[in-house]
DOKERO-781315 format. One record per residue (C-alpha): x, y, z. Coordinates in Angstrom, 2 decimals. Layout:
<torlum><u>X</u><v>Y</v><w>Z</w></torlum>
...
//
This chain:
<torlum><u>19.64</u><v>-55.72</v><w>-73.43</w></torlum>
<torlum><u>19.57</u><v>-51.90</v><w>-72.70</w></torlum>
<torlum><u>19.75</u><v>-51.84</v><w>-68.97</w></torlum>
<torlum><u>22.84</u><v>-54.22</v><w>-69.39</w></torlum>
<torlum><u>23.90</u><v>-51.47</v><w>-71.62</w></torlum>
<torlum><u>23.35</u><v>-49.14</v><w>-69.49</w></torlum>
<torlum><u>25.74</u><v>-50.60</v><w>-66.29</w></torlum>
<torlum><u>28.18</u><v>-51.06</v><w>-68.63</w></torlum>
<torlum><u>28.37</u><v>-47.65</v><w>-69.86</w></torlum>
<torlum><u>29.24</u><v>-46.81</v><w>-65.87</w></torlum>
<torlum><u>32.76</u><v>-48.74</v><w>-66.27</w></torlum>
<torlum><u>35.56</u><v>-46.26</v><w>-65.81</w></torlum>
<torlum><u>33.25</u><v>-43.17</v><w>-64.47</w></torlum>
<torlum><u>34.00</u><v>-41.47</v><w>-61.16</w></torlum>
<torlum><u>31.93</u><v>-41.44</v><w>-58.50</w></torlum>
<torlum><u>32.26</u><v>-39.02</v><w>-55.15</w></torlum>
<torlum><u>31.60</u><v>-40.93</v><w>-51.86</w></torlum>
<torlum><u>30.97</u><v>-38.41</v><w>-48.92</w></torlum>
<torlum><u>31.74</u><v>-40.49</v><w>-45.60</w></torlum>
<torlum><u>29.50</u><v>-39.21</v><w>-43.13</w></torlum>
<torlum><u>30.30</u><v>-41.69</v><w>-40.47</w></torlum>
<torlum><u>32.20</u><v>-39.25</v><w>-38.02</w></torlum>
<torlum><u>28.99</u><v>-36.93</v><w>-37.76</w></torlum>
<torlum><u>25.84</u><v>-38.82</v><w>-38.96</w></torlum>
<torlum><u>26.78</u><v>-41.88</v><w>-37.88</w></torlum>
<torlum><u>28.44</u><v>-41.18</v><w>-34.53</w></torlum>
<torlum><u>25.25</u><v>-38.76</v><w>-33.41</w></torlum>
<torlum><u>23.07</u><v>-41.63</v><w>-32.39</w></torlum>
<torlum><u>25.40</u><v>-43.77</v><w>-30.85</w></torlum>
<torlum><u>24.58</u><v>-44.44</v><w>-27.11</w></torlum>
<torlum><u>28.22</u><v>-44.89</v><w>-26.19</w></torlum>
<torlum><u>29.68</u><v>-41.05</v><w>-26.02</w></torlum>
<torlum><u>33.04</u><v>-41.50</v><w>-28.34</w></torlum>
<torlum><u>36.25</u><v>-39.62</v><w>-26.83</w></torlum>
<torlum><u>37.42</u><v>-36.48</v><w>-28.71</w></torlum>
<torlum><u>40.64</u><v>-38.47</v><w>-29.33</w></torlum>
<torlum><u>38.76</u><v>-41.30</v><w>-30.81</w></torlum>
<torlum><u>36.77</u><v>-39.26</v><w>-33.12</w></torlum>
<torlum><u>39.85</u><v>-37.39</v><w>-34.36</w></torlum>
<torlum><u>42.08</u><v>-40.98</v><w>-34.93</w></torlum>
<torlum><u>38.34</u><v>-42.16</v><w>-36.68</w></torlum>
<torlum><u>38.69</u><v>-38.87</v><w>-38.92</w></torlum>
<torlum><u>42.21</u><v>-39.20</v><w>-39.69</w></torlum>
<torlum><u>42.27</u><v>-42.98</v><w>-40.69</w></torlum>
<torlum><u>39.22</u><v>-41.93</v><w>-43.19</w></torlum>
<torlum><u>41.75</u><v>-39.76</v><w>-44.70</w></torlum>
<torlum><u>44.18</u><v>-41.97</v><w>-45.12</w></torlum>
<torlum><u>41.67</u><v>-44.50</v><w>-46.68</w></torlum>
<torlum><u>41.59</u><v>-41.74</v><w>-49.71</w></torlum>
<torlum><u>38.03</u><v>-39.88</v><w>-49.26</w></torlum>
<torlum><u>37.69</u><v>-36.49</v><w>-50.93</w></torlum>
<torlum><u>34.63</u><v>-35.70</v><w>-48.42</w></torlum>
<torlum><u>34.26</u><v>-36.36</v><w>-45.08</w></torlum>
<torlum><u>31.82</u><v>-34.82</v><w>-42.59</w></torlum>
<torlum><u>33.39</u><v>-34.67</v><w>-39.53</w></torlum>
<torlum><u>31.15</u><v>-33.00</v><w>-37.07</w></torlum>
<torlum><u>27.95</u><v>-30.83</v><w>-36.15</w></torlum>
<torlum><u>28.37</u><v>-27.22</v><w>-34.38</w></torlum>
<torlum><u>24.92</u><v>-27.94</v><w>-32.82</w></torlum>
<torlum><u>23.84</u><v>-27.65</v><w>-29.01</w></torlum>
<torlum><u>25.33</u><v>-30.59</v><w>-26.88</w></torlum>
<torlum><u>21.90</u><v>-30.53</v><w>-25.37</w></torlum>
<torlum><u>20.16</u><v>-31.75</v><w>-28.11</w></torlum>
<torlum><u>22.94</u><v>-34.16</v><w>-29.31</w></torlum>
<torlum><u>25.40</u><v>-34.84</v><w>-26.81</w></torlum>
<torlum><u>27.78</u><v>-36.70</v><w>-29.41</w></torlum>
<torlum><u>28.80</u><v>-33.79</v><w>-30.93</w></torlum>
<torlum><u>29.70</u><v>-31.37</v><w>-27.76</w></torlum>
<torlum><u>33.33</u><v>-31.43</v><w>-28.58</w></torlum>
<torlum><u>32.72</u><v>-30.60</v><w>-32.64</w></torlum>
<torlum><u>35.25</u><v>-27.66</v><w>-31.85</w></torlum>
<torlum><u>38.20</u><v>-29.77</v><w>-30.61</w></torlum>
<torlum><u>37.64</u><v>-32.40</v><w>-33.33</w></torlum>
<torlum><u>37.94</u><v>-29.95</v><w>-35.91</w></torlum>
<torlum><u>40.57</u><v>-28.23</v><w>-34.88</w></torlum>
<torlum><u>42.63</u><v>-31.53</v><w>-33.99</w></torlum>
<torlum><u>42.03</u><v>-33.37</v><w>-37.05</w></torlum>
<torlum><u>44.90</u><v>-33.98</v><w>-39.75</w></torlum>
<torlum><u>43.67</u><v>-31.70</v><w>-42.53</w></torlum>
<torlum><u>44.98</u><v>-33.01</v><w>-46.07</w></torlum>
<torlum><u>45.35</u><v>-31.25</v><w>-48.88</w></torlum>
<torlum><u>42.40</u><v>-31.85</v><w>-51.43</w></torlum>
<torlum><u>40.29</u><v>-33.30</v><w>-48.78</w></torlum>
<torlum><u>36.71</u><v>-31.48</v><w>-47.93</w></torlum>
<torlum><u>36.63</u><v>-31.53</v><w>-44.09</w></torlum>
<torlum><u>32.64</u><v>-30.97</v><w>-43.60</w></torlum>
<torlum><u>30.47</u><v>-29.56</v><w>-40.36</w></torlum>
<torlum><u>26.73</u><v>-29.60</v><w>-40.25</w></torlum>
<torlum><u>25.47</u><v>-26.12</v><w>-38.54</w></torlum>
<torlum><u>21.97</u><v>-25.59</v><w>-38.03</w></torlum>
<torlum><u>22.12</u><v>-21.89</v><w>-38.09</w></torlum>
<torlum><u>24.52</u><v>-18.41</v><w>-38.45</w></torlum>
<torlum><u>25.68</u><v>-19.10</v><w>-34.83</w></torlum>
<torlum><u>26.61</u><v>-22.72</v><w>-35.90</w></torlum>
<torlum><u>28.13</u><v>-21.15</v><w>-38.64</w></torlum>
<torlum><u>30.68</u><v>-18.71</v><w>-36.97</w></torlum>
<torlum><u>31.54</u><v>-21.76</v><w>-34.48</w></torlum>
<torlum><u>32.38</u><v>-23.92</v><w>-37.20</w></torlum>
<torlum><u>34.47</u><v>-20.97</v><w>-39.04</w></torlum>
<torlum><u>36.04</u><v>-20.35</v><w>-36.01</w></torlum>
<torlum><u>37.35</u><v>-24.12</v><w>-35.82</w></torlum>
<torlum><u>38.65</u><v>-23.89</v><w>-38.98</w></torlum>
<torlum><u>36.16</u><v>-25.58</v><w>-41.18</w></torlum>
<torlum><u>35.92</u><v>-23.99</v><w>-44.47</w></torlum>
<torlum><u>33.32</u><v>-26.43</v><w>-46.07</w></torlum>
<torlum><u>29.63</u><v>-26.53</v><w>-44.48</w></torlum>
<torlum><u>26.13</u><v>-28.21</v><w>-44.47</w></torlum>
<torlum><u>22.88</u><v>-27.43</v><w>-43.83</w></torlum>
<torlum><u>19.77</u><v>-29.77</v><w>-43.48</w></torlum>
<torlum><u>16.05</u><v>-29.12</v><w>-44.13</w></torlum>
<torlum><u>13.34</u><v>-31.15</v><w>-44.60</w></torlum>
<torlum><u>10.58</u><v>-31.97</v><w>-47.13</w></torlum>
<torlum><u>7.91</u><v>-32.55</v><w>-43.97</w></torlum>
<torlum><u>7.30</u><v>-29.63</v><w>-41.70</w></torlum>
<torlum><u>6.83</u><v>-32.08</v><w>-38.79</w></torlum>
<torlum><u>10.10</u><v>-33.54</v><w>-39.24</w></torlum>
<torlum><u>12.02</u><v>-30.40</v><w>-39.22</w></torlum>
<torlum><u>10.04</u><v>-29.05</v><w>-36.28</w></torlum>
<torlum><u>11.60</u><v>-32.06</v><w>-34.32</w></torlum>
<torlum><u>14.71</u><v>-32.07</v><w>-36.07</w></torlum>
<torlum><u>15.39</u><v>-28.11</v><w>-35.94</w></torlum>
<torlum><u>12.42</u><v>-26.59</v><w>-34.23</w></torlum>
<torlum><u>11.83</u><v>-24.75</v><w>-36.95</w></torlum>
<torlum><u>9.33</u><v>-24.54</v><w>-40.13</w></torlum>
<torlum><u>10.91</u><v>-25.12</v><w>-43.50</w></torlum>
<torlum><u>10.56</u><v>-21.61</v><w>-44.74</w></torlum>
<torlum><u>12.10</u><v>-20.34</v><w>-41.25</w></torlum>
<torlum><u>14.97</u><v>-23.12</v><w>-41.49</w></torlum>
<torlum><u>15.38</u><v>-21.42</v><w>-45.17</w></torlum>
<torlum><u>15.33</u><v>-17.65</v><w>-44.02</w></torlum>
<torlum><u>18.19</u><v>-18.55</v><w>-41.37</w></torlum>
<torlum><u>19.98</u><v>-20.05</v><w>-44.39</w></torlum>
<torlum><u>19.99</u><v>-17.09</v><w>-46.47</w></torlum>
<torlum><u>22.20</u><v>-15.23</v><w>-43.32</w></torlum>
<torlum><u>24.16</u><v>-18.10</v><w>-43.49</w></torlum>
<torlum><u>24.66</u><v>-18.60</v><w>-47.36</w></torlum>
<torlum><u>24.98</u><v>-14.17</v><w>-47.19</w></torlum>
<torlum><u>28.20</u><v>-14.83</v><w>-44.42</w></torlum>
<torlum><u>29.30</u><v>-17.82</v><w>-46.35</w></torlum>
<torlum><u>29.58</u><v>-15.75</v><w>-49.68</w></torlum>
<torlum><u>32.01</u><v>-13.22</v><w>-47.77</w></torlum>
<torlum><u>34.05</u><v>-15.81</v><w>-46.20</w></torlum>
<torlum><u>34.33</u><v>-17.87</v><w>-49.38</w></torlum>
<torlum><u>33.14</u><v>-21.19</v><w>-47.92</w></torlum>
<torlum><u>30.57</u><v>-23.27</v><w>-50.20</w></torlum>
<torlum><u>27.65</u><v>-24.80</v><w>-48.40</w></torlum>
<torlum><u>25.83</u><v>-28.09</v><w>-49.06</w></torlum>
<torlum><u>22.53</u><v>-28.66</v><w>-48.37</w></torlum>
<torlum><u>20.78</u><v>-31.82</v><w>-47.09</w></torlum>
<torlum><u>16.89</u><v>-32.43</v><w>-47.92</w></torlum>
<torlum><u>15.79</u><v>-34.82</v><w>-45.38</w></torlum>
<torlum><u>12.94</u><v>-37.04</v><w>-45.40</w></torlum>
<torlum><u>12.36</u><v>-36.47</v><w>-49.46</w></torlum>
<torlum><u>11.00</u><v>-40.07</v><w>-50.08</w></torlum>
<torlum><u>9.12</u><v>-40.37</v><w>-46.24</w></torlum>
<torlum><u>8.28</u><v>-38.69</v><w>-43.28</w></torlum>
<torlum><u>8.12</u><v>-40.90</v><w>-39.78</w></torlum>
<torlum><u>5.54</u><v>-38.29</v><w>-38.43</w></torlum>
<torlum><u>3.49</u><v>-37.45</v><w>-41.92</w></torlum>
<torlum><u>4.21</u><v>-40.44</v><w>-43.87</w></torlum>
<torlum><u>4.40</u><v>-40.22</v><w>-47.76</w></torlum>
<torlum><u>5.94</u><v>-37.11</v><w>-48.96</w></torlum>
<torlum><u>4.58</u><v>-35.56</v><w>-52.30</w></torlum>
<torlum><u>7.00</u><v>-35.65</v><w>-55.31</w></torlum>
<torlum><u>6.42</u><v>-31.86</v><w>-56.14</w></torlum>
<torlum><u>7.34</u><v>-31.36</v><w>-52.38</w></torlum>
<torlum><u>10.53</u><v>-32.32</v><w>-53.00</w></torlum>
<torlum><u>11.27</u><v>-30.45</v><w>-56.33</w></torlum>
<torlum><u>10.00</u><v>-27.37</v><w>-54.83</w></torlum>
<torlum><u>12.36</u><v>-27.84</v><w>-51.76</w></torlum>
<torlum><u>15.41</u><v>-28.77</v><w>-53.80</w></torlum>
<torlum><u>14.60</u><v>-25.70</v><w>-56.32</w></torlum>
<torlum><u>14.53</u><v>-23.26</v><w>-53.02</w></torlum>
<torlum><u>18.10</u><v>-24.51</v><w>-51.82</w></torlum>
<torlum><u>19.63</u><v>-24.42</v><w>-54.91</w></torlum>
<torlum><u>18.65</u><v>-20.74</v><w>-55.25</w></torlum>
<torlum><u>19.66</u><v>-19.89</v><w>-51.59</w></torlum>
<torlum><u>23.33</u><v>-20.78</v><w>-53.44</w></torlum>
<torlum><u>24.32</u><v>-24.20</v><w>-51.99</w></torlum>
<torlum><u>26.13</u><v>-25.96</v><w>-54.35</w></torlum>
<torlum><u>24.85</u><v>-29.38</v><w>-53.80</w></torlum>
<torlum><u>21.47</u><v>-30.83</v><w>-52.40</w></torlum>
<torlum><u>21.92</u><v>-34.46</v><w>-50.86</w></torlum>
<torlum><u>18.42</u><v>-35.58</v><w>-51.26</w></torlum>
<torlum><u>17.85</u><v>-37.80</v><w>-48.48</w></torlum>
<torlum><u>15.95</u><v>-40.84</v><w>-47.52</w></torlum>
<torlum><u>15.93</u><v>-40.19</v><w>-43.88</w></torlum>
<torlum><u>14.15</u><v>-43.39</v><w>-42.57</w></torlum>
<torlum><u>15.26</u><v>-45.62</v><w>-45.26</w></torlum>
<torlum><u>11.87</u><v>-46.45</v><w>-47.01</w></torlum>
<torlum><u>12.49</u><v>-45.58</v><w>-50.80</w></torlum>
<torlum><u>12.73</u><v>-48.19</v><w>-53.33</w></torlum>
<torlum><u>14.28</u><v>-47.68</v><w>-56.95</w></torlum>
<torlum><u>10.80</u><v>-46.89</v><w>-58.51</w></torlum>
<torlum><u>10.95</u><v>-44.15</v><w>-56.50</w></torlum>
<torlum><u>14.22</u><v>-42.88</v><w>-56.87</w></torlum>
<torlum><u>13.62</u><v>-42.79</v><w>-60.62</w></torlum>
<torlum><u>10.71</u><v>-41.11</v><w>-60.16</w></torlum>
<torlum><u>11.90</u><v>-38.39</v><w>-58.25</w></torlum>
<torlum><u>15.13</u><v>-37.91</v><w>-59.84</w></torlum>
<torlum><u>12.97</u><v>-37.73</v><w>-63.34</w></torlum>
<torlum><u>11.00</u><v>-35.09</v><w>-62.14</w></torlum>
<torlum><u>13.71</u><v>-32.99</v><w>-60.68</w></torlum>
<torlum><u>16.10</u><v>-33.01</v><w>-63.39</w></torlum>
<torlum><u>13.99</u><v>-30.69</v><w>-65.51</w></torlum>
<torlum><u>14.80</u><v>-28.02</v><w>-63.20</w></torlum>
<torlum><u>17.75</u><v>-28.47</v><w>-61.63</w></torlum>
<torlum><u>21.04</u><v>-30.23</v><w>-63.10</w></torlum>
<torlum><u>21.70</u><v>-33.49</v><w>-62.06</w></torlum>
<torlum><u>24.95</u><v>-32.74</v><w>-61.27</w></torlum>
<torlum><u>23.82</u><v>-30.78</v><w>-58.31</w></torlum>
<torlum><u>22.55</u><v>-33.74</v><w>-56.78</w></torlum>
<torlum><u>23.37</u><v>-36.42</v><w>-54.40</w></torlum>
<torlum><u>21.91</u><v>-39.27</v><w>-52.58</w></torlum>
<torlum><u>21.94</u><v>-39.98</v><w>-49.02</w></torlum>
<torlum><u>20.11</u><v>-43.18</v><w>-48.13</w></torlum>
<torlum><u>19.81</u><v>-45.48</v><w>-45.18</w></torlum>
<torlum><u>18.92</u><v>-49.07</v><w>-45.37</w></torlum>
<torlum><u>16.06</u><v>-49.67</v><w>-43.20</w></torlum>
<torlum><u>14.76</u><v>-52.24</v><w>-45.82</w></torlum>
<torlum><u>17.60</u><v>-53.14</v><w>-47.62</w></torlum>
<torlum><u>17.47</u><v>-51.12</v><w>-50.89</w></torlum>
<torlum><u>20.03</u><v>-48.62</v><w>-50.38</w></torlum>
<torlum><u>22.31</u><v>-50.41</v><w>-52.75</w></torlum>
<torlum><u>19.64</u><v>-50.97</v><w>-55.46</w></torlum>
<torlum><u>18.47</u><v>-47.51</v><w>-54.84</w></torlum>
<torlum><u>22.46</u><v>-46.26</v><w>-55.33</w></torlum>
<torlum><u>22.22</u><v>-48.15</v><w>-58.81</w></torlum>
<torlum><u>18.90</u><v>-46.61</v><w>-59.79</w></torlum>
<torlum><u>20.28</u><v>-43.36</v><w>-59.03</w></torlum>
<torlum><u>23.86</u><v>-44.29</v><w>-60.99</w></torlum>
<torlum><u>21.82</u><v>-45.07</v><w>-64.07</w></torlum>
<torlum><u>19.63</u><v>-41.84</v><w>-63.91</w></torlum>
<torlum><u>23.20</u><v>-39.68</v><w>-63.73</w></torlum>
<torlum><u>23.84</u><v>-39.01</v><w>-59.89</w></torlum>
<torlum><u>27.77</u><v>-39.44</v><w>-59.44</w></torlum>
<torlum><u>27.69</u><v>-38.57</v><w>-55.58</w></torlum>
<torlum><u>26.47</u><v>-40.87</v><w>-52.82</w></torlum>
<torlum><u>26.70</u><v>-39.99</v><w>-48.86</w></torlum>
<torlum><u>27.40</u><v>-43.26</v><w>-46.71</w></torlum>
<torlum><u>28.68</u><v>-44.36</v><w>-43.50</w></torlum>
<torlum><u>31.41</u><v>-46.59</v><w>-42.17</w></torlum>
<torlum><u>30.61</u><v>-49.62</v><w>-41.47</w></torlum>
<torlum><u>26.81</u><v>-48.49</v><w>-41.69</w></torlum>
<torlum><u>26.95</u><v>-46.56</v><w>-38.32</w></torlum>
<torlum><u>24.21</u><v>-43.91</v><w>-37.48</w></torlum>
<torlum><u>20.62</u><v>-43.21</v><w>-37.94</w></torlum>
<torlum><u>18.70</u><v>-40.04</v><w>-37.20</w></torlum>
<torlum><u>18.14</u><v>-39.25</v><w>-33.60</w></torlum>
<torlum><u>14.63</u><v>-37.48</v><w>-34.28</w></torlum>
<torlum><u>13.52</u><v>-40.29</v><w>-36.99</w></torlum>
<torlum><u>12.08</u><v>-43.07</v><w>-34.92</w></torlum>
<torlum><u>12.70</u><v>-46.46</v><w>-36.35</w></torlum>
<torlum><u>15.28</u><v>-45.36</v><w>-38.53</w></torlum>
<torlum><u>18.27</u><v>-47.88</v><w>-39.34</w></torlum>
<torlum><u>21.59</u><v>-47.02</v><w>-40.10</w></torlum>
<torlum><u>23.28</u><v>-45.05</v><w>-43.13</w></torlum>
<torlum><u>24.25</u><v>-47.24</v><w>-46.07</w></torlum>
<torlum><u>27.17</u><v>-48.98</v><w>-45.11</w></torlum>
<torlum><u>30.26</u><v>-47.19</v><w>-47.15</w></torlum>
<torlum><u>32.15</u><v>-51.00</v><w>-47.10</w></torlum>
<torlum><u>28.82</u><v>-51.78</v><w>-49.24</w></torlum>
<torlum><u>28.74</u><v>-48.85</v><w>-51.69</w></torlum>
<torlum><u>32.44</u><v>-49.25</v><w>-52.39</w></torlum>
<torlum><u>31.86</u><v>-53.14</v><w>-52.80</w></torlum>
<torlum><u>29.40</u><v>-52.56</v><w>-55.50</w></torlum>
<torlum><u>31.08</u><v>-49.54</v><w>-57.30</w></torlum>
<torlum><u>34.38</u><v>-51.40</v><w>-57.52</w></torlum>
<torlum><u>32.47</u><v>-54.29</v><w>-58.94</w></torlum>
<torlum><u>31.00</u><v>-51.90</v><w>-61.55</w></torlum>
<torlum><u>34.55</u><v>-51.07</v><w>-62.61</w></torlum>
<torlum><u>34.06</u><v>-47.15</v><w>-61.31</w></torlum>
<torlum><u>36.50</u><v>-45.09</v><w>-59.66</w></torlum>
<torlum><u>36.34</u><v>-43.80</v><w>-56.08</w></torlum>
<torlum><u>40.10</u><v>-43.19</v><w>-55.07</w></torlum>
<torlum><u>39.06</u><v>-45.09</v><w>-51.83</w></torlum>
<torlum><u>41.18</u><v>-48.33</v><w>-50.47</w></torlum>
<torlum><u>38.83</u><v>-50.62</v><w>-49.11</w></torlum>
<torlum><u>41.58</u><v>-52.05</v><w>-46.72</w></torlum>
<torlum><u>42.26</u><v>-48.57</v><w>-45.07</w></torlum>
<torlum><u>38.50</u><v>-48.32</v><w>-44.68</w></torlum>
<torlum><u>38.18</u><v>-51.45</v><w>-43.28</w></torlum>
<torlum><u>40.80</u><v>-50.43</v><w>-40.75</w></torlum>
<torlum><u>39.21</u><v>-47.28</v><w>-40.02</w></torlum>
<torlum><u>35.95</u><v>-49.19</v><w>-39.37</w></torlum>
<torlum><u>37.66</u><v>-51.49</v><w>-37.18</w></torlum>
<torlum><u>38.61</u><v>-49.16</v><w>-35.04</w></torlum>
<torlum><u>35.64</u><v>-47.18</v><w>-34.50</w></torlum>
<torlum><u>33.42</u><v>-50.39</v><w>-33.71</w></torlum>
<torlum><u>35.49</u><v>-51.13</v><w>-30.90</w></torlum>
<torlum><u>34.80</u><v>-47.64</v><w>-29.77</w></torlum>
<torlum><u>31.20</u><v>-47.52</v><w>-29.92</w></torlum>
<torlum><u>31.31</u><v>-51.18</v><w>-28.27</w></torlum>
<torlum><u>29.04</u><v>-53.07</v><w>-30.76</w></torlum>
<torlum><u>29.47</u><v>-54.90</v><w>-34.52</w></torlum>
<torlum><u>28.17</u><v>-52.99</v><w>-37.13</w></torlum>
<torlum><u>25.65</u><v>-53.81</v><w>-39.73</w></torlum>
<torlum><u>27.68</u><v>-53.80</v><w>-42.89</w></torlum>
<torlum><u>27.06</u><v>-56.69</v><w>-45.24</w></torlum>
<torlum><u>30.45</u><v>-56.47</v><w>-46.52</w></torlum>
<torlum><u>31.90</u><v>-56.66</v><w>-42.95</w></torlum>
<torlum><u>29.63</u><v>-59.64</v><w>-41.84</w></torlum>
<torlum><u>30.73</u><v>-61.12</v><w>-45.01</w></torlum>
<torlum><u>34.72</u><v>-60.99</v><w>-44.97</w></torlum>
<torlum><u>34.00</u><v>-62.09</v><w>-40.79</w></torlum>
<torlum><u>32.36</u><v>-65.18</v><w>-41.72</w></torlum>
<torlum><u>35.38</u><v>-65.82</v><w>-44.35</w></torlum>
<torlum><u>37.61</u><v>-64.99</v><w>-42.19</w></torlum>
<torlum><u>36.63</u><v>-67.39</v><w>-39.52</w></torlum>
<torlum><u>35.97</u><v>-70.10</v><w>-42.13</w></torlum>
<torlum><u>39.71</u><v>-69.42</v><w>-42.92</w></torlum>
<torlum><u>40.80</u><v>-70.31</v><w>-39.40</w></torlum>
<torlum><u>38.61</u><v>-73.58</v><w>-39.53</w></torlum>
<torlum><u>40.28</u><v>-75.18</v><w>-42.43</w></torlum>
//
């Protein structure tokens, strides 16, 4: 009965869904999407009612070719009032490029595992934190808020399981640098609800739950269960990717992100408030699916398509 009560108390509460499809979703796609189509994708997501959209990354095109047009995308999107248009940066140079392109909300990423961090951004974790200290110092001058990702918080493709105390320490490191929120990330999608609860219970004596978000992948089909565990623990911000686009190019075997449609379906079912139109989101997802040239893994999309085919056969 206690668990049922916990779910009922979620009704009416507000959840922030951070749409990461244009960046984390597209970065691992083999088909290069045109700048115009990326801009149109972001604009459709804005129309759907998202309050936070990660639009691109100011990284080396040598390592992530899909993001080579970051400045063009950031400049051309229709920026709506009240929407945070975010970009990922790996260093101070990337921050300056983002600033020049009109980005006023930035994300940085480090990892809980050393090997992954070296593969991902070619630095030891402490080296990356030292670089982000420079970014944060510059951002404070410019009045630009910085969000942090902590990758491989539940498992690393190279090192295996990651110790909870390491994740707590690195989360505190990021917050002490000055980021306003840490997206604790299941980069390879291995977490289960028991791990979510264990880690959040270890974190919350040290950091406010309002400074935590969850970034989940769905490799083993547990992403929605992990969201539910996070909700019960008090987390109210979750990353998701339209249609389940994406994966990490430096995480072998990682499946796509949690599909935004799937997350929205569950949150709507719980009576929670997101401000997002499911119909408009589907329009955005249908648009980008045609550009990447393959079906997307969202269960809700697949279910809706199956119902649509069934209705046509009646």
